[in-house]
C-alpha positions as CSV (number, residue, x, y, z in Angstrom):
1,M,54.6,-19.0,44.6
2,W,57.4,-20.7,46.5
3,P,57.4,-23.9,48.6
4,T,57.8,-23.7,52.4
5,E,60.8,-25.1,54.1
6,Q,58.8,-28.2,55.1
7,H,57.5,-28.6,51.6
8,D,54.0,-28.8,53.0
9,G,52.5,-25.8,51.2
10,C,53.2,-22.8,49.1
11,R,53.7,-19.1,50.0
12,P,53.9,-16.0,47.8
13,R,57.3,-15.0,46.6
14,S,58.6,-11.9,48.2
15,L,58.9,-8.8,45.9
16,E,62.1,-6.8,45.9
17,F,62.4,-3.2,44.6
18,L,63.7,0.1,46.0
19,A,60.7,1.4,47.9
20,Y,60.1,4.7,49.6
21,E,59.4,2.8,52.8
22,D,62.9,1.3,52.8
23,T,65.6,3.2,54.8
24,L,67.8,3.4,51.7
25,G,64.9,4.4,49.4
26,G,63.6,7.0,51.8
27,T,67.1,8.5,52.4
28,L,67.8,8.8,48.7
29,A,64.3,10.3,48.1
30,S,64.9,12.9,50.8
31,L,68.3,13.8,49.4
32,S,66.8,14.2,46.0
33,I,64.0,16.5,47.2
34,V,66.4,18.6,49.3
35,G,68.9,18.7,46.4
36,S,66.2,19.9,44.0
37,L,65.5,22.9,46.2
38,I,69.1,24.1,46.2
39,P,69.2,25.0,42.5
40,L,65.8,26.7,42.8
41,S,67.1,28.8,45.7
42,I,70.3,29.7,43.8
43,L,68.1,30.6,40.8
44,A,66.1,33.0,42.9
45,I,69.3,34.6,44.2
46,F,70.6,35.0,40.7
47,L,67.4,36.5,39.4
48,R,67.3,39.0,42.3
49,N,70.9,40.0,41.6
50,S,70.7,39.6,37.8
51,G,72.3,43.0,37.2
52,T,75.5,42.4,39.2
53,P,78.8,41.5,37.5
54,V,79.1,38.0,39.1
55,V,75.7,37.0,37.6
56,K,76.2,38.7,34.3
57,A,79.7,37.2,33.8
58,N,79.8,34.3,31.3
59,N,76.3,34.3,30.0
60,R,73.7,34.5,32.8
61,N,71.0,32.9,30.6
62,L,73.1,29.7,30.4
63,S,73.4,29.8,34.2
64,Y,69.6,30.0,34.6
65,L,69.2,27.1,32.2
66,L,71.9,25.1,33.9
67,L,70.2,25.6,37.3
68,F,66.9,24.5,35.8
69,A,68.5,21.4,34.3
70,L,70.1,20.5,37.7
71,F,66.7,20.8,39.3
72,L,65.4,18.3,36.7
73,C,68.3,16.0,37.3
74,F,67.7,15.9,41.1
75,L,64.0,15.2,40.6
76,C,64.5,12.5,37.9
77,S,66.1,10.3,40.6
78,L,62.7,10.0,42.2
79,M,61.5,8.1,39.2
80,F,63.9,5.3,40.1
81,I,62.2,4.7,43.4
82,G,59.0,2.7,43.8
83,P,57.6,-0.3,42.0
84,P,58.5,-0.1,38.3
85,V,55.8,0.1,35.6
86,D,56.3,0.2,31.8
87,L,55.7,3.9,31.5
88,I,58.1,4.8,34.3
89,C,60.7,2.5,32.9
90,V,60.6,4.4,29.6
91,L,60.5,7.9,31.1
92,R,63.1,7.6,33.8
93,Q,66.1,6.7,31.6
94,I,65.0,9.2,28.9
95,T,64.5,12.0,31.4
96,F,67.8,11.2,33.0
97,G,69.7,11.1,29.7
98,V,68.2,14.3,28.3
99,S,68.5,16.4,31.5
100,F,72.1,15.4,32.1
101,V,73.1,16.2,28.5
102,L,71.3,19.5,28.9
103,C,73.5,20.2,32.0
104,V,76.7,19.2,30.4
105,S,76.0,21.1,27.2
106,C,75.3,24.3,29.3
107,V,78.6,23.8,31.0
108,L,80.3,23.3,27.6
109,G,78.7,26.5,26.4
110,K,79.9,28.4,29.4
111,T,83.4,27.0,28.9
112,I,83.5,28.2,25.3
113,M,82.3,31.6,26.4
114,V,85.1,31.8,29.0
115,V,87.7,31.1,26.2
116,I,86.1,33.7,23.8
117,A,85.8,36.3,26.5
118,F,89.4,36.1,27.6
119,N,90.7,36.0,24.0
120,A,88.7,39.0,22.9
121,T,90.5,41.5,25.1
122,Q,91.6,43.8,22.3
123,P,89.1,46.5,21.2
124,K,89.3,45.6,17.6
125,S,89.5,41.8,18.0
126,S,87.4,39.9,15.6
127,R,86.4,37.5,18.4
128,R,84.4,40.3,20.2
129,M,81.6,39.7,17.8
130,W,81.0,36.2,19.3
131,L,80.5,37.5,22.8
132,N,76.9,38.6,22.3
133,S,76.1,35.9,19.7
134,R,73.7,33.0,20.1
135,I,76.3,30.4,19.5
136,P,76.3,29.0,23.1
137,N,72.5,28.7,23.0
138,A,72.7,27.0,19.5
139,L,75.3,24.6,20.9
140,V,73.0,23.6,23.8
141,I,70.1,23.0,21.4
142,A,72.3,21.0,19.0
143,C,73.9,18.8,21.8
144,T,70.5,18.1,23.5
145,S,68.9,17.4,20.1
146,I,71.4,14.6,19.4
147,Q,70.5,13.0,22.7
148,L,66.8,13.3,21.9
149,I,67.4,11.5,18.6
150,I,69.3,8.7,20.4
151,C,66.5,8.3,22.9
152,S,63.8,8.5,20.2
153,F,65.4,5.6,18.3
154,W,65.6,3.7,21.6
155,I,61.9,4.2,22.3
156,I,60.8,3.3,18.8
157,H,62.9,0.1,18.3
158,S,63.4,-1.4,21.7
159,P,62.0,0.7,24.7
160,P,62.7,-0.2,28.3
161,F,60.0,-2.3,30.0
162,K,59.1,-3.8,33.4
163,N,60.7,-7.1,34.1
164,N,60.1,-9.7,36.8
165,D,63.4,-11.5,37.6
166,I,62.6,-14.8,39.3
167,T,66.0,-16.5,38.7
168,S,68.5,-14.3,40.5
169,E,67.4,-15.1,44.1
170,L,65.5,-18.1,45.4
171,G,62.0,-17.2,46.6
172,V,62.4,-13.6,45.5
173,T,60.9,-11.8,42.5
174,I,63.0,-8.8,41.7
175,L,60.9,-6.0,40.0
176,E,63.2,-4.1,37.7
177,C,63.3,-2.1,34.5
178,N,64.9,-3.9,31.6
179,E,66.7,-1.4,29.3
180,G,65.3,-3.1,26.3
181,S,68.3,-2.3,24.1
182,P,71.6,-2.3,26.0
183,V,73.2,-0.8,22.9
184,A,70.9,2.2,23.0
185,F,71.4,2.6,26.8
186,W,75.2,2.6,26.5
187,C,75.0,5.0,23.5
188,M,73.1,7.4,25.6
189,M,75.6,7.1,28.4
190,G,78.5,7.2,26.0
191,Y,77.3,10.4,24.4
192,M,76.9,12.0,27.8
193,G,80.5,10.9,28.7
194,F,81.8,12.3,25.4
195,L,80.4,15.7,26.1
196,A,81.7,15.7,29.7
197,T,85.1,14.7,28.5
198,L,85.1,17.4,25.8
199,C,84.0,20.0,28.3
200,F,86.8,18.9,30.7
201,V,89.5,19.1,28.0
202,V,88.4,22.6,26.9
203,A,88.2,23.8,30.5
204,Y,91.5,22.3,31.4
205,L,93.3,23.9,28.4
206,S,91.9,27.3,29.4
207,R,92.4,27.0,33.2
208,K,95.3,29.4,33.3
209,L,93.5,32.3,31.6
210,P,93.9,35.5,33.6
211,G,91.3,36.8,36.1
212,S,90.7,36.5,39.8
213,F,87.4,34.6,39.1
214,N,88.4,32.3,36.3
215,E,85.4,30.0,36.0
216,A,87.4,27.6,33.8
217,K,89.2,26.3,36.9
218,M,85.9,25.6,38.6
219,I,84.5,24.0,35.4
220,T,87.6,21.8,35.2
221,F,87.2,20.5,38.7
222,S,83.4,20.0,38.3
223,M,83.9,18.0,35.1
224,L,86.7,16.0,36.7
225,I,84.3,15.0,39.5
226,F,81.5,14.3,37.0
227,V,83.6,12.0,34.8
228,A,85.1,10.2,37.8
229,V,81.6,9.5,39.3
230,W,80.3,8.0,36.1
231,I,83.5,6.0,35.3
232,S,83.2,4.4,38.7
233,F,79.5,4.0,38.2
234,I,79.9,1.6,35.2
235,P,81.6,-1.4,36.9
236,T,79.5,-0.9,40.1
237,Y,76.3,-0.9,38.1
238,L,77.3,-3.9,36.0
239,S,78.1,-5.9,39.2
240,T,74.9,-5.3,41.1
241,R,71.3,-6.5,40.7
242,G,67.8,-5.4,41.7
243,K,67.4,-2.4,44.0
244,D,71.2,-2.2,44.6
245,S,71.8,-1.3,40.9
246,V,69.0,1.3,41.1
247,A,70.5,2.8,44.3
248,V,73.9,3.0,42.6
249,E,72.5,5.0,39.7
250,I,70.6,7.3,42.0
251,F,73.8,7.8,44.1
252,A,75.8,8.7,40.9
253,I,73.1,11.2,39.9
254,L,73.1,12.9,43.2
255,C,76.9,13.0,43.5
256,S,77.4,14.5,40.0
257,C,74.7,17.1,40.4
258,S,76.1,18.1,43.8
259,G,79.6,18.5,42.4
260,L,78.3,20.8,39.6
261,L,76.3,22.9,42.1
262,A,79.1,23.2,44.7
263,L,81.9,24.1,42.3
264,L,80.0,26.3,39.8
265,F,77.5,28.2,41.9
266,F,78.5,28.1,45.6
267,P,81.5,30.5,45.1
268,K,79.2,32.9,43.2
269,C,76.6,32.8,46.0
270,Y,79.4,33.3,48.6
271,I,80.4,36.5,46.8
272,I,76.8,37.7,46.2
273,I,75.6,37.1,49.8
274,L,78.7,37.4,52.1
275,R,81.3,39.4,50.1
276,P,79.3,42.0,48.0
277,E,82.4,44.3,47.9
278,M,84.0,41.7,45.6
279,N,81.0,41.7,43.2
280,N,82.5,44.1,40.8
281,K,84.1,44.1,37.3
282,E,87.6,44.8,38.6
283,F,87.6,41.7,40.8
284,L,86.3,39.5,38.0
285,T,88.9,40.5,35.6
286,G,91.7,40.6,38.1
287,K,92.6,44.2,37.3
288,R,92.3,45.3,40.9
289,G,94.9,42.8,42.1
290,F,97.2,43.9,39.2
291,K,96.9,47.6,40.2
292,H,97.7,46.8,43.8
293,S,100.8,44.8,42.8
294,K,102.1,47.7,40.7
295,L,101.6,50.2,43.5
296,K,103.6,47.9,45.8
């Protein structure tokens, strides 16, 4: 309870959390739902055109898994909206951390496949044996497993829990999720940042590989946006409280997912749907442009 202005009685303290009924909460929820439908739509397009060179290039199974991971990332932001309870507090950070590491590890696997593919151009190259191997899949499993181990220790030793903050604002009870162990939370975030930085470095070093459709360039820009979003998220998150900090985290989730979708998949969808004449092996490898330049 909280005293009235005249000090002649008591009234209930107002509760503050990011609700679906709020303009901000409803807007973010709508963006999350709409955003989750985009990777599903792209996945349907890819499955329908699974035999085309654009889809087959650079491990289509990783592309399918990445689209599914982006679908989970968009949906996990919905767990940050609404009144927090202990179970949701535990699940939302764990789901967020694991699904994002799954995304980044898929991108890292695709980046490594780009490097291997363009360095295995010789018929007798020893690197050709890696093209059809399961190394990218094993890399995704290994990277995601490390994040699962970090989250498991977090849940076992000091899991997140619901907290009622009655000291930050007068007459207001802020319903929030306490991370439990700040060290575990930042370990989870730091590991995700490490993978994103590693993926950016590998993609940047391979950005000048030949080919008209060099995906390394797109991966470089997508990881640059990803890292920039989460670097700017840290000081903003630390300087806000209550529903504002929750909104900041949701906004970072939506921005980073949108960047990955736009740069990695929209160009492919453009070729598949609007420019089918470019959906061939010669365009992907840049050989057609090379032949034209020789004729001129």
